[in-house]
MOPAC internal coordinates of N, CA, C and O (Angstrom, degrees):
PM7 1SCF
backbone

  N    0.0000 0     0.00 0     0.00 0    0    0    0
  C    1.4521 1     0.00 0     0.00 0    1    0    0
  C    1.5192 1   109.20 1     0.00 0    2    1    0
  O    1.2310 1   120.27 1   -52.56 1    3    2    1
  N    1.3069 1   117.08 1   127.44 1    3    2    1
  C    1.4569 1   121.84 1  -179.19 1    5    3    2
  C    1.5213 1   110.01 1   -86.94 1    6    5    3
  O    1.2310 1   120.52 1   -47.52 1    7    6    5
  N    1.3140 1   116.61 1   132.48 1    7    6    5
  C    1.4570 1   121.80 1   177.97 1    9    7    6
  C    1.5224 1   108.41 1   -99.03 1   10    9    7
  O    1.2310 1   120.61 1   -51.28 1   11   10    9
  N    1.3118 1   116.44 1   128.72 1   11   10    9
  C    1.4614 1   121.15 1   177.92 1   13   11   10
  C    1.5225 1   107.45 1   -89.22 1   14   13   11
  O    1.2310 1   120.72 1   -62.21 1   15   14   13
  N    1.3154 1   116.22 1   117.79 1   15   14   13
  C    1.4505 1   118.91 1  -175.95 1   17   15   14
  C    1.5216 1   113.08 1  -109.22 1   18   17   15
  O    1.2310 1   120.43 1   166.54 1   19   18   17
  N    1.3374 1   116.77 1   -13.46 1   19   18   17
  C    1.4544 1   117.52 1  -177.71 1   21   19   18
  C    1.5295 1   110.71 1   -85.94 1   22   21   19
  O    1.2310 1   121.40 1   -15.37 1   23   22   21
  N    1.2896 1   114.93 1   164.63 1   23   22   21
  C    1.4521 1   121.84 1  -179.24 1   25   23   22
  C    1.5272 1   108.91 1   -93.08 1   26   25   23
  O    1.2310 1   120.79 1   -44.89 1   27   26   25
  N    1.2891 1   116.10 1   135.11 1   27   26   25
  C    1.4587 1   122.54 1   176.06 1   29   27   26
  C    1.5262 1   108.36 1  -106.89 1   30   29   27
  O    1.2310 1   120.77 1   -30.98 1   31   30   29
  N    1.3185 1   116.13 1   149.02 1   31   30   29
  C    1.4586 1   119.61 1   178.21 1   33   31   30
  C    1.5198 1   110.20 1  -128.08 1   34   33   31
  O    1.2310 1   121.69 1   -29.28 1   35   34   33
  N    1.3073 1   114.37 1   150.72 1   35   34   33
  C    1.4569 1   122.28 1   174.18 1   37   35   34
  C    1.5214 1   106.34 1  -125.92 1   38   37   35
  O    1.2310 1   120.91 1   -56.96 1   39   38   37
  N    1.3062 1   115.87 1   123.04 1   39   38   37
  C    1.4563 1   121.13 1   179.32 1   41   39   38
  C    1.5227 1   108.13 1   -83.77 1   42   41   39
  O    1.2310 1   120.71 1   -85.57 1   43   42   41
  N    1.3059 1   116.25 1    94.43 1   43   42   41
  C    1.4618 1   122.44 1  -172.78 1   45   43   42
  C    1.5244 1   112.79 1   -79.59 1   46   45   43
  O    1.2310 1   120.60 1   135.95 1   47   46   45
  N    1.3155 1   116.46 1   -44.05 1   47   46   45
  C    1.4638 1   121.81 1   179.90 1   49   47   46
  C    1.5205 1   107.28 1  -135.33 1   50   49   47
  O    1.2310 1   120.80 1   -46.61 1   51   50   49
  N    1.3220 1   116.08 1   133.39 1   51   50   49
  C    1.4582 1   119.67 1  -179.36 1   53   51   50
  C    1.5161 1   108.27 1  -154.65 1   54   53   51
  O    1.2310 1   120.57 1   -78.52 1   55   54   53
  N    1.3214 1   116.51 1   101.48 1   55   54   53
  C    1.4519 1   117.77 1   178.48 1   57   55   54
  C    1.5052 1   113.65 1   171.27 1   58   57   55
  O    1.2310 1   122.15 1    -4.11 1   59   58   57
  N    1.3182 1   113.49 1   175.89 1   59   58   57
  C    1.4607 1   121.96 1   175.77 1   61   59   58
  C    1.5198 1   107.45 1  -105.39 1   62   61   59
  O    1.2310 1   120.98 1   -45.39 1   63   62   61
  N    1.3225 1   115.73 1   134.61 1   63   62   61
  C    1.4577 1   121.13 1  -172.88 1   65   63   62
  C    1.5169 1   111.42 1  -131.49 1   66   65   63
  O    1.2310 1   121.16 1   -28.51 1   67   66   65
  N    1.3164 1   115.38 1   151.49 1   67   66   65
  C    1.4640 1   119.90 1   169.07 1   69   67   66
  C    1.5337 1   106.22 1   -69.79 1   70   69   67
  O    1.2310 1   119.87 1   -17.25 1   71   70   69
  N    1.3238 1   117.84 1   162.75 1   71   70   69
  C    1.4715 1   118.47 1   176.92 1   73   71   70
  C    1.5290 1   113.50 1   -55.42 1   74   73   71
  O    1.2310 1   120.37 1   140.88 1   75   74   73
  N    1.3299 1   116.89 1   -39.12 1   75   74   73
  C    1.4707 1   119.70 1   179.83 1   77   75   74
  C    1.5219 1   111.30 1   -65.53 1   78   77   75
  O    1.2310 1   120.65 1   136.14 1   79   78   77
  N    1.3283 1   116.37 1   -43.86 1   79   78   77
  C    1.4667 1   120.25 1   178.41 1   81   79   78
  C    1.5254 1   110.71 1   -64.57 1   82   81   79
  O    1.2310 1   120.85 1   135.75 1   83   82   81
  N    1.3253 1   115.98 1   -44.25 1   83   82   81
  C    1.4714 1   120.45 1   179.46 1   85   83   82
  C    1.5219 1   110.52 1   -61.14 1   86   85   83
  O    1.2310 1   120.89 1   138.24 1   87   86   85
  N    1.3209 1   115.91 1   -41.76 1   87   86   85
  C    1.4630 1   120.41 1   177.72 1   89   87   86
  C    1.5200 1   110.30 1   -57.87 1   90   89   87
  O    1.2310 1   120.52 1   131.87 1   91   90   89
  N    1.3294 1   116.60 1   -48.13 1   91   90   89
  C    1.4629 1   120.48 1  -179.06 1   93   91   90
  C    1.5226 1   111.84 1   -61.49 1   94   93   91
  O    1.2310 1   120.29 1   135.34 1   95   94   93
  N    1.3366 1   117.05 1   -44.66 1   95   94   93
  C    1.4640 1   120.99 1  -179.06 1   97   95   94
  C    1.5230 1   111.06 1   -63.92 1   98   97   95
  O    1.2310 1   120.48 1   129.54 1   99   98   97
  N    1.3238 1   116.70 1   -50.46 1   99   98   97
  C    1.4628 1   121.00 1  -176.38 1  101   99   98
  C    1.5253 1   111.31 1   -65.36 1  102  101   99
  O    1.2310 1   120.53 1   134.38 1  103  102  101
  N    1.3228 1   116.59 1   -45.62 1  103  102  101
  C    1.4656 1   119.80 1  -179.29 1  105  103  102
  C    1.5297 1   110.52 1   -62.67 1  106  105  103
  O    1.2310 1   120.08 1   139.27 1  107  106  105
  N    1.3322 1   117.44 1   -40.73 1  107  106  105
  C    1.4700 1   120.52 1  -179.63 1  109  107  106
  C    1.5329 1   110.98 1   -64.16 1  110  109  107
  O    1.2310 1   120.47 1   137.44 1  111  110  109
  N    1.3185 1   116.71 1   -42.56 1  111  110  109
  C    1.4678 1   119.83 1   179.16 1  113  111  110
  C    1.5338 1   111.16 1   -63.92 1  114  113  111
  O    1.2310 1   120.75 1   134.28 1  115  114  113
  N    1.3173 1   116.17 1   -45.72 1  115  114  113
  C    1.4709 1   119.49 1  -179.73 1  117  115  114
  C    1.5265 1   110.28 1   -66.33 1  118  117  115
  O    1.2310 1   120.30 1   138.48 1  119  118  117
  N    1.3245 1   117.04 1   -41.52 1  119  118  117
  C    1.4751 1   120.17 1   178.91 1  121  119  118
  C    1.5283 1   111.16 1   -60.45 1  122  121  119
  O    1.2310 1   120.25 1   139.43 1  123  122  121
  N    1.3201 1   117.12 1   -40.57 1  123  122  121
  C    1.4678 1   120.03 1   178.42 1  125  123  122
  C    1.5268 1   110.88 1   -62.11 1  126  125  123
  O    1.2310 1   120.42 1   138.49 1  127  126  125
  N    1.3145 1   116.81 1   -41.51 1  127  126  125
  C    1.4672 1   120.45 1  -179.74 1  129  127  126
  C    1.5321 1   110.26 1   -68.82 1  130  129  127
  O    1.2310 1   119.81 1   140.59 1  131  130  129
  N    1.3157 1   117.97 1   -39.41 1  131  130  129
  C    1.4679 1   121.17 1   175.82 1  133  131  130
  C    1.5295 1   109.66 1   -60.48 1  134  133  131
  O    1.2310 1   120.39 1   133.95 1  135  134  133
  N    1.3275 1   116.87 1   -46.05 1  135  134  133
  C    1.4698 1   120.66 1   179.85 1  137  135  134
  C    1.5272 1   111.24 1   -62.21 1  138  137  135
  O    1.2310 1   120.16 1   141.56 1  139  138  137
  N    1.3236 1   117.29 1   -38.44 1  139  138  137
  C    1.4580 1   120.48 1   176.79 1  141  139  138
  C    1.5289 1   110.32 1   -56.93 1  142  141  139
  O    1.2310 1   120.50 1   132.34 1  143  142  141
  N    1.3266 1   116.65 1   -47.66 1  143  142  141
  C    1.4717 1   119.89 1  -178.16 1  145  143  142
  C    1.5273 1   111.41 1   -69.73 1  146  145  143
  O    1.2310 1   119.85 1   147.81 1  147  146  145
  N    1.3247 1   117.89 1   -32.19 1  147  146  145
  C    1.4677 1   120.00 1   176.23 1  149  147  146
  C    1.5292 1   110.63 1   -65.74 1  150  149  147
  O    1.2310 1   120.55 1   137.19 1  151  150  149
  N    1.3240 1   116.56 1   -42.81 1  151  150  149
  C    1.4723 1   120.00 1   177.72 1  153  151  150
  C    1.5268 1   110.77 1   -67.25 1  154  153  151
  O    1.2310 1   120.47 1   142.59 1  155  154  153
  N    1.3086 1   116.72 1   -37.41 1  155  154  153
  C    1.4678 1   121.27 1   177.50 1  157  155  154
  C    1.5345 1   109.66 1   -60.88 1  158  157  155
  O    1.2310 1   121.00 1   132.74 1  159  158  157
  N    1.3158 1   115.69 1   -47.26 1  159  158  157
  C    1.4715 1   121.09 1   179.27 1  161  159  158
  C    1.5210 1   110.77 1   -61.41 1  162  161  159
  O    1.2310 1   120.41 1   135.24 1  163  162  161
  N    1.3219 1   116.82 1   -44.76 1  163  162  161
  C    1.4651 1   121.15 1   179.00 1  165  163  162
  C    1.5205 1   110.83 1   -61.56 1  166  165  163
  O    1.2310 1   120.37 1   136.42 1  167  166  165
  N    1.3132 1   116.90 1   -43.58 1  167  166  165
  C    1.4619 1   121.64 1   179.45 1  169  167  166
  C    1.5190 1   111.21 1   -60.70 1  170  169  167
  O    1.2310 1   120.72 1   136.05 1  171  170  169
  N    1.3239 1   116.22 1   -43.95 1  171  170  169
  C    1.4574 1   120.00 1   179.42 1  173  171  170
  C    1.5207 1   111.22 1   -63.53 1  174  173  171
  O    1.2310 1   120.34 1   140.47 1  175  174  173
  N    1.3387 1   116.95 1   -39.53 1  175  174  173
  C    1.4669 1   120.98 1  -177.41 1  177  175  174
  C    1.5241 1   112.66 1   -74.73 1  178  177  175
  O    1.2310 1   120.07 1   154.19 1  179  178  177
  N    1.3228 1   117.48 1   -25.81 1  179  178  177
  C    1.4635 1   119.84 1   177.67 1  181  179  178
  C    1.5195 1   110.65 1   -63.89 1  182  181  179
  O    1.2310 1   120.51 1   142.94 1  183  182  181
  N    1.3117 1   116.63 1   -37.06 1  183  182  181
  C    1.4612 1   120.47 1  -179.66 1  185  183  182
  C    1.5236 1   112.67 1   -84.26 1  186  185  183
  O    1.2310 1   120.48 1   156.34 1  187  186  185
  N    1.3255 1   116.69 1   -23.66 1  187  186  185
  C    1.4627 1   120.61 1  -175.79 1  189  187  186
  C    1.5241 1   108.54 1  -156.07 1  190  189  187
  O    1.2310 1   120.64 1   -74.31 1  191  190  189
  N    1.3248 1   116.38 1   105.69 1  191  190  189
  C    1.4648 1   121.39 1  -177.82 1  193  191  190
  C    1.5298 1   112.00 1   -57.87 1  194  193  191
  O    1.2310 1   120.35 1   155.98 1  195  194  193
  N    1.3359 1   116.94 1   -24.02 1  195  194  193
  C    1.4648 1   121.44 1  -179.14 1  197  195  194
  C    1.5304 1   112.03 1  -100.50 1  198  197  195
  O    1.2310 1   120.17 1  -160.64 1  199  198  197
  N    1.3308 1   117.27 1    19.36 1  199  198  197
  C    1.4638 1   121.11 1  -177.89 1  201  199  198
  C    1.5268 1   110.46 1   -59.51 1  202  201  199
  O    1.2310 1   121.38 1   -33.54 1  203  202  201
  N    1.3138 1   114.97 1   146.46 1  203  202  201
  C    1.4627 1   120.99 1   178.03 1  205  203  202
  C    1.5271 1   108.14 1   -80.50 1  206  205  203
  O    1.2310 1   120.56 1   -74.73 1  207  206  205
  N    1.3222 1   116.54 1   105.27 1  207  206  205
  C    1.4634 1   121.42 1  -178.61 1  209  207  206
  C    1.5281 1   111.36 1  -105.10 1  210  209  207
  O    1.2310 1   120.97 1  -157.34 1  211  210  209
  N    1.3169 1   115.75 1    22.66 1  211  210  209
  C    1.4583 1   120.22 1  -178.21 1  213  211  210
  C    1.5350 1   111.81 1   -58.75 1  214  213  211
  O    1.2310 1   119.96 1   136.92 1  215  214  213
  N    1.3407 1   117.69 1   -43.08 1  215  214  213
  C    1.4638 1   119.47 1  -178.75 1  217  215  214
  C    1.5304 1   112.46 1   -63.48 1  218  217  215
  O    1.2310 1   118.97 1   124.19 1  219  218  217
  N    1.3451 1   119.57 1   -55.81 1  219  218  217
  C    1.4696 1   117.12 1  -179.88 1  221  219  218
  C    1.5309 1   112.67 1   -63.27 1  222  221  219
  O    1.2310 1   120.28 1   145.37 1  223  222  221
  N    1.3326 1   117.07 1   -34.63 1  223  222  221
  C    1.4629 1   119.57 1   177.76 1  225  223  222
  C    1.5265 1   110.53 1   -61.28 1  226  225  223
  O    1.2310 1   120.90 1   135.90 1  227  226  225
  N    1.3280 1   115.88 1   -44.10 1  227  226  225
  C    1.4586 1   120.79 1  -179.81 1  229  227  226
  C    1.5132 1   111.94 1   -65.90 1  230  229  227
  O    1.2310 1   120.39 1   137.93 1  231  230  229
  N    1.3389 1   116.86 1   -42.07 1  231  230  229
  C    1.4634 1   120.43 1   179.67 1  233  231  230
  C    1.5217 1   110.97 1   -65.87 1  234  233  231
  O    1.2310 1   120.16 1   141.07 1  235  234  233
  N    1.3210 1   117.30 1   -38.93 1  235  234  233
  C    1.4691 1   120.42 1   178.02 1  237  235  234
  C    1.5278 1   109.32 1   -60.67 1  238  237  235
  O    1.2310 1   120.25 1   133.98 1  239  238  237
  N    1.3122 1   117.13 1   -46.02 1  239  238  237
  C    1.4685 1   121.25 1   179.68 1  241  239  238
  C    1.5305 1   110.58 1   -62.27 1  242  241  239
  O    1.2310 1   120.41 1   136.70 1  243  242  241
  N    1.3265 1   116.82 1   -43.30 1  243  242  241
  C    1.4716 1   120.57 1   178.62 1  245  243  242
  C    1.5244 1   110.95 1   -61.89 1  246  245  243
  O    1.2310 1   120.32 1   135.68 1  247  246  245
  N    1.3109 1   116.99 1   -44.32 1  247  246  245
  C    1.4584 1   121.09 1  -177.98 1  249  247  246
  C    1.5279 1   111.57 1   -67.32 1  250  249  247
  O    1.2310 1   120.14 1   143.18 1  251  250  249
  N    1.3079 1   117.34 1   -36.82 1  251  250  249
  C    1.4704 1   120.51 1   176.19 1  253  251  250
  C    1.5214 1   109.71 1   -62.82 1  254  253  251
  O    1.2310 1   120.34 1   139.97 1  255  254  253
  N    1.3174 1   116.95 1   -40.03 1  255  254  253
  C    1.4708 1   121.30 1   177.98 1  257  255  254
  C    1.5317 1   110.31 1   -66.10 1  258  257  255
  O    1.2310 1   120.09 1   137.80 1  259  258  257
  N    1.3252 1   117.44 1   -42.20 1  259  258  257
  C    1.4593 1   121.29 1   178.34 1  261  259  258
  C    1.5330 1   110.91 1   -63.85 1  262  261  259
  O    1.2310 1   120.80 1   143.90 1  263  262  261
  N    1.3007 1   116.08 1   -36.10 1  263  262  261
  C    1.4629 1   121.34 1   177.56 1  265  263  262
  C    1.5321 1   110.77 1   -62.23 1  266  265  263
  O    1.2310 1   120.73 1   138.26 1  267  266  265
  N    1.3291 1   116.22 1   -41.74 1  267  266  265
  C    1.4697 1   121.25 1   177.34 1  269  267  266
  C    1.5219 1   110.79 1   -63.96 1  270  269  267
  O    1.2310 1   120.56 1   136.14 1  271  270  269
  N    1.3371 1   116.53 1   -43.86 1  271  270  269
  C    1.4666 1   120.76 1   179.56 1  273  271  270
  C    1.5160 1   111.06 1   -61.82 1  274  273  271
  O    1.2310 1   120.46 1   136.61 1  275  274  273
  N    1.3144 1   116.74 1   -43.39 1  275  274  273
  C    1.4613 1   121.05 1   179.79 1  277  275  274
  C    1.5243 1   110.49 1   -62.90 1  278  277  275
  O    1.2310 1   120.70 1   138.33 1  279  278  277
  N    1.3220 1   116.27 1   -41.67 1  279  278  277
  C    1.4629 1   120.81 1   179.96 1  281  279  278
  C    1.5244 1   110.79 1   -62.44 1  282  281  279
  O    1.2310 1   120.55 1   137.75 1  283  282  281
  N    1.3406 1   116.56 1   -42.25 1  283  282  281
  C    1.4689 1   120.93 1   178.78 1  285  283  282
  C    1.5240 1   111.22 1   -65.07 1  286  285  283
  O    1.2310 1   120.35 1   136.48 1  287  286  285
  N    1.3236 1   116.93 1   -43.52 1  287  286  285
  C    1.4608 1   121.20 1   179.44 1  289  287  286
  C    1.5238 1   110.46 1   -61.61 1  290  289  287
  O    1.2310 1   120.44 1   133.72 1  291  290  289
  N    1.3074 1   116.76 1   -46.28 1  291  290  289
  C    1.4629 1   120.91 1  -178.72 1  293  291  290
  C    1.5248 1   110.79 1   -65.15 1  294  293  291
  O    1.2310 1   119.98 1   141.56 1  295  294  293
  N    1.3102 1   117.65 1   -38.44 1  295  294  293
  C    1.4673 1   120.87 1   178.23 1  297  295  294
  C    1.5285 1   110.29 1   -62.22 1  298  297  295
  O    1.2310 1   120.60 1   138.86 1  299  298  297
  N    1.3137 1   116.46 1   -41.14 1  299  298  297
  C    1.4653 1   120.78 1   178.87 1  301  299  298
  C    1.5283 1   110.93 1   -65.20 1  302  301  299
  O    1.2310 1   120.45 1   135.72 1  303  302  301
  N    1.3218 1   116.74 1   -44.28 1  303  302  301
  C    1.4588 1   120.56 1   179.91 1  305  303  302
  C    1.5261 1   111.47 1   -68.45 1  306  305  303
  O    1.2310 1   120.57 1   149.01 1  307  306  305
  N    1.3218 1   116.51 1   -30.99 1  307  306  305
  C    1.4663 1   120.88 1   176.38 1  309  307  306
  C    1.5306 1   109.40 1   -63.36 1  310  309  307
  O    1.2310 1   120.38 1   136.49 1  311  310  309
  N    1.3397 1   116.88 1   -43.51 1  311  310  309
  C    1.4655 1   121.54 1   178.80 1  313  311  310
  C    1.5230 1   111.13 1   -61.04 1  314  313  311
  O    1.2310 1   120.67 1   145.47 1  315  314  313
  N    1.3285 1   116.32 1   -34.53 1  315  314  313
  C    1.4648 1   121.67 1  -178.84 1  317  315  314
  C    1.5248 1   112.10 1   -84.32 1  318  317  315
  O    1.2310 1   120.22 1   176.32 1  319  318  317
  N    1.3342 1   117.19 1    -3.68 1  319  318  317
  C    1.4523 1   121.45 1   178.77 1  321  319  318
  C    1.5201 1   114.10 1    69.73 1  322  321  319
  O    1.2310 1   120.45 1  -150.91 1  323  322  321
  N    1.3175 1   116.74 1    29.09 1  323  322  321
  C    1.4612 1   121.08 1  -176.81 1  325  323  322
  C    1.5213 1   111.87 1   -99.54 1  326  325  323
  O    1.2310 1   121.49 1   -23.96 1  327  326  325
  N    1.3298 1   114.76 1   156.04 1  327  326  325
  C    1.4626 1   122.16 1   172.09 1  329  327  326
  C    1.5217 1   108.03 1   -97.93 1  330  329  327
  O    1.2310 1   120.65 1   -14.52 1  331  330  329
  N    1.3125 1   116.37 1   165.48 1  331  330  329
  C    1.4582 1   121.23 1  -177.98 1  333  331  330
  C    1.5108 1   110.22 1  -122.29 1  334  333  331
  O    1.2310 1   120.71 1   -40.68 1  335  334  333
  N    1.3089 1   116.25 1   139.32 1  335  334  333
  C    1.4609 1   122.74 1   173.88 1  337  335  334
  C    1.5192 1   106.89 1  -100.77 1  338  337  335
  O    1.2310 1   120.32 1   -54.01 1  339  338  337
  N    1.3227 1   117.00 1   125.99 1  339  338  337
  C    1.4643 1   121.21 1   179.22 1  341  339  338
  C    1.5226 1   108.76 1  -121.20 1  342  341  339
  O    1.2310 1   120.96 1   -56.36 1  343  342  341
  N    1.3161 1   115.77 1   123.64 1  343  342  341
  C    1.4548 1   123.17 1   172.78 1  345  343  342
  C    1.5209 1   106.44 1  -117.53 1  346  345  343
  O    1.2310 1   120.41 1   -75.54 1  347  346  345
  N    1.2965 1   116.82 1   104.46 1  347  346  345
  C    1.4620 1   121.74 1  -179.46 1  349  347  346
  C    1.5154 1   110.22 1  -111.07 1  350  349  347
  O    1.2310 1   121.42 1   -82.25 1  351  350  349
  N    1.3085 1   114.89 1    97.75 1  351  350  349
  C    1.4659 1   120.40 1  -177.82 1  353  351  350
  C    1.5248 1   109.26 1  -111.27 1  354  353  351
  O    1.2310 1   121.02 1   -53.37 1  355  354  353
  N    1.3307 1   115.65 1   126.63 1  355  354  353
  C    1.4572 1   121.19 1   174.21 1  357  355  354
  C    1.5293 1   107.53 1   -89.45 1  358  357  355
  O    1.2310 1   120.66 1   -52.27 1  359  358  357
  N    1.3043 1   116.35 1   127.73 1  359  358  357
  C    1.4552 1   121.34 1   176.51 1  361  359  358
  C    1.5214 1   107.65 1  -105.58 1  362  361  359
  O    1.2310 1   120.75 1   -58.29 1  363  362  361
  N    1.3210 1   116.17 1   121.71 1  363  362  361
  C    1.4727 1   121.33 1  -175.49 1  365  363  362
  C    1.5164 1   108.80 1  -117.26 1  366  365  363
  O    1.2310 1   120.91 1   -53.73 1  367  366  365
  N    1.3225 1   115.87 1   126.27 1  367  366  365
  C    1.4651 1   120.57 1   176.67 1  369  367  366
  C    1.5074 1   108.57 1  -137.83 1  370  369  367
  O    1.2310 1   121.01 1   -19.81 1  371  370  369
  N    1.3174 1   115.68 1   160.19 1  371  370  369
  C    1.4577 1   122.13 1  -178.62 1  373  371  370
  C    1.5284 1   109.16 1   -90.82 1  374  373  371
  O    1.2310 1   121.22 1   -48.27 1  375  374  373
  N    1.3107 1   115.28 1   131.73 1  375  374  373
  C    1.4599 1   120.37 1   175.31 1  377  375  374
  C    1.5270 1   108.53 1   -97.30 1  378  377  375
  O    1.2310 1   121.25 1   -42.81 1  379  378  377
  N    1.2819 1   115.21 1   137.19 1  379  378  377
  C    1.4765 1   120.49 1   179.25 1  381  379  378
  C    1.5103 1   109.05 1   -91.57 1  382  381  379
  O    1.2310 1   120.10 1   180.00 1  383  382  381

């Protein structure tokens, strides 16, 4: 069995955006991650009503806070008439 030890990357977002475009991209990415954790929590609770959902609950709260921060940043840059550069790279590695 071959073990993959190097890191792989996926260039998810790469470009310059208007504040409105950046808002849409960032909000959509965060919303998808929030939904992932909501489905994860639901799945865990379907099998066990007393399941420990502390991790997905915490991540959902963190992501909601990050969403607010992003919205504030974009609003400020919109007022200044600036564009935003977004480099969204996923780094994937194997855990042993």
